[in-house]
N, C-alpha and C positions, 0 to 999 in steps of 0.2 A: 301831653303825657311825658313823664320822665322815662328815660330809657331803662330797660331792664339790664342788669349786669348778668349776662348769660354764662360767664366763664365757669361757675360751679356746675351748671347743668351740662355744659359742653364737656368738661372733664369727666363727669359721671358717665355720660354716654360713651365716651372713648373707653373708659375703664370697663363698662359693661360689655362692650364689643370685644375687648381683649379677653375678658373672662369667658365669654361664650366661645371664642376661638380656641382657648386653651382646653376647655372641656371637650370640644369637638376633636381635638388632637389626642386626648387621653380620657375617653368617656368612662372608664372604670375608676378614675381617681375621685373619690368622694370629697376630698379636701378642695379640689378645684371646683367641683359641683357646688359645694357649700359657698365658696367664694363668689362664684357667678351669681348665685341666688342672693347673697348679701348685696352685691352690686346692683342687682335688679331692684331690690327693696329700696335702697336709698335713691336710685335713679327715678323710680316711679314717684317716690315721695317728693323729690325736688320738682318733678314734672308737674304734678298737680298743683303744687304751691306757686310755681311760675305761671301756670295757666290761670289760676285764680287771680293772681296779682294783675296779670294782663287784662283779664275780663273786667275786673273792678276798677283798676286805676287807668287802664288804657282805653277801654271801650265804654267805660262808665256804666257797666251793668250794675244794677242795684244788688247789694249784698243779700237782700232778702230773697232774691231769686235763687240764690245758691245756698240751700239749706243742707245739702249733703254732697258727697262725691258724685253720686249719680246725677244730681241736679247740675253740678259743675260740668260733667262730661256731656250731658245732654244740651246744655246751653252752649258749650263750645262747639258742638256739632251743628247746632241750629245756626250759629254764626259762621260756620264753615272754617273754624280754626283747626278742628280735627275732622277726619272723614267719618268716623263711626263711633258713636258714643258707646254702643254695646261692647265693642272691642276693648275700649278703655275701661269699662266697668269690669270686664273679665280680667284684664290685667290687674286691676286694683284688688279684685277678689282673690286672685292667685297670690298677690303680695300678702294679703291678710292670712291666707291659709298657713303660712310658715310660722306665724307667731303663736299658734295654738298648740301645736303638737309637731314633733319632728319624726318622720319616718321616710324611708327611701322612696316609697311610692309617691308621697306628697312632694318630695324634693324633685323627683323626675317630672311630675306634672308642672310644678312651678318653673322649672328650668325650660320646659317646652313653651310655656307661656312667655318667659323672658325672651326667647328667640323670636316670638311673634311680636313682642313689644318693641324690639329694637328698631325696625323700620318705622313704626308709628312715632316713636320719640324723635327719631331723626327728622321726620317730616314736621313735627311740632317745632323742632329747633329752627328749621328753615322759615317757618311762618313767623316765629318770634324774632328772628334776625331781620326779616323783611319789615317788621313793624318798628324796629328800633331806629 
């Protein structure tokens, strides 16, 4: 397997963590909240793309097995790349919730999901680094 260039994902994870920390310091600042959500969106997008690349190119999983993001996360959990497919599905669904309509209640829920996502993506990073 060719090694994955993980630097973009590593940088995104760091930026997500910074964004979450800033919101925790100033929870009423909607601009910071929006920024943390934006960082969550691109970090989860990078995550599933790296995960898919690793499964298909690294583990030789047939692409036909991965027809959707849910399939991707379930296959990754089956292969013990991630711990819990349902958590990742929830992360991805939260990511998609922001693209349809914006309101503060949705933003707050997505931000809460982003905080849950952070340890999961850090764990994925460690798995991918170990595979390189």
